[in-house]
N, C-alpha and C positions, 0 to 999 in steps of 0.2 A: 504494500500500500504506500502510495506517495504521500509523504508528510509535509510537502512544501506547496505553497500557493503557486499557482501557475503564473509565471512571468517569463516573457519571451527574451531571447538573447538581445534583440534590438532594444527592448524596454530596459533591460539591465544596463546596456551600454549607454543609453540616454541618461539614466540616473547617474551613472559614473561620470559621463561627460558634462552634464548640466550642473550637477551638484557636488561632484567629487566624492560620491558615496563609494565606500570600499566594498570588496567582495564579502568580507566578514559581516558587515552591516546588512548587506542584501540577504545573506544566508539567515541571519537572525530574523529579519523582517518576513521572509517567505516561509519560515518553518511554522506550520499551522499548529504544532504541538508545543511551541516554545512556552515555557513557564514565565510567570511574572519576572521581569528583569529590567535592569537599567544598565545601559552600556554607554560609556563616554570614550570618545576617540579624541584625545587632546591634540594629536597631530593635525587633524582636519576640523577640529572644533565642532564635532557632531555628537549629538546625544540621541539615543534611542530609548524610548520608554515603552515597555510592554506591560499591560495590566490585564488581569483576567476579569472579564465582564460576565455576570450571570445572565442567562436566558433560559426560557422554558419552551419545551416542545408542546404543541397543542395537546391538551388533555393530560399532561403530566403535572404532578404535584411538586416534584423536586426540580431544582434549578441545575442546569449544566453550566459550564464555564468555557468561554473561548477567549483567545488572546485578542486584544485590541492594541494596535501599534501606532506610535507617533514618532516621527523623525524630525529633529530640530537641528539647526545650525545657527550661526550668528545672525542670519537674516530672518529667522523665525521658523515656524513649522512648515514642512514641505508636503507631507502627505500622511494620511491616516488610513490604515487598512483594517 
């Protein structure tokens, strides 16, 4: 089973070219099973925040959790997945 969010090679390259995002950060962002995490890349002044957000399936009583991701650099947030 693929544990990563689908992102094409051209999309990855665009993120790297436009924002200087590293391969490591892209790996964290696209891992759909990533646990709550905070990653700071001082070399590129990038911050990645991953929080687990509860949600419920229709008809279920218990909540499940899925990662929600925010990527920031000195110019502010870039994207949320």
